[in-house]
C-alpha positions, -999 to 999 in steps of 0.1 A, spaced: 10 876 -12 31 852 -29 26 849 -67 39 819 -75 47 815 -117 70 789 -123 72 751 -115 108 734 -106 102 694 -113 107 674 -88 141 651 -106 153 686 -115 147 699 -74 183 707 -61 189 685 -26 203 721 -11 171 744 -21 149 750 9 112 760 8 103 789 22 73 765 32 54 732 20 18 735 8 1 701 9 -25 700 -22 -52 671 -33 -50 661 -67 -72 679 -77 -58 711 -64 -24 697 -79 -43 710 -113 -53 742 -108 -28 773 -128 -48 801 -114 -60 797 -77 -57 823 -46 -50 799 -12 -52 816 22 -29 799 47 -36 797 85 -7 825 89 -30 851 71 0 838 41 -20 840 6 -8 826 -24 -16 826 -55 -8 803 -89 -1 821 -117 11 793 -136 12 780 -176 -22 766 -183 -20 724 -186 2 720 -155 -4 694 -133 21 698 -97 30 663 -85 44 656 -50 76 668 -44 74 700 -74 89 733 -60 69 765 -70 92 797 -76 74 834 -67 78 864 -88 99 872 -60 121 842 -56 105 820 -24 106 788 -36 72 761 -22 75 729 -19 42 709 -28 30 674 -14 3 652 -18 -22 657 6 -34 625 17 -70 620 12 -96 595 7 -94 567 -23 -101 537 -30 -74 512 -35 -80 480 -58 -54 449 -55 -57 422 -77 -45 384 -75 -29 387 -109 -17 414 -130 -42 407 -160 -72 413 -140 -58 445 -127 -48 459 -166 -88 450 -172 -99 469 -141 -70 501 -153 -88 498 -192 -119 495 -175 -121 529 -150 -101 545 -182 -131 539 -203 -148 560 -181 -123 587 -183 -120 580 -141 -86 596 -127 -62 565 -118 -32 565 -102 -16 529 -110 10 510 -103 20 475 -108 6 461 -76 -24 485 -72 -48 517 -84 -61 543 -64 -93 564 -75 -117 586 -57 -138 565 -39 -174 561 -62 -200 538 -51 -209 530 -87 -177 524 -95 -169 505 -65 -196 479 -75 -187 475 -108 -151 468 -97 -162 439 -72 -184 426 -101 -148 425 -120 -137 404 -97 -112 430 -77 -105 436 -37 -112 477 -29 -107 491 5 -108 527 11 -81 545 29 -68 577 29 -36 580 10 -19 609 -12 -33 605 -50 -13 608 -80 -31 601 -112 -18 599 -142 -21 630 -158 -32 617 -188 -16 613 -221 -12 652 -233 -2 657 -199 -32 672 -181 -65 656 -165 -100 655 -181 
């Protein structure tokens, strides 16, 4: 069993670091700081990370014994929100934030988890939505954690 205790943010990962393995996790799984993962090769990983850490695509985790694991953002079902202009996209982001919905924000689109009630609201706000399978990397929040 590998006990993972330390996060190395993607920005601090040196190009010569080679991970023992990569672990693809959903956005929700990347918020877990205490969790057991049983891998298909009968290996077990245990997260024992400081509370409040949100793992990002490309981060590394270091085990107590020194091994490194690379974290990847696992593709998952998302709604992609597209707007004709940036003001409309900002309005939509405001309304989603007002509902405390985890959202990935870019200058061209928003991503959120599929939700039929929110999809209907988005259509009424005049944006295009489509369901896709993509890595989901929502904003971590003003205080570095998810709601």
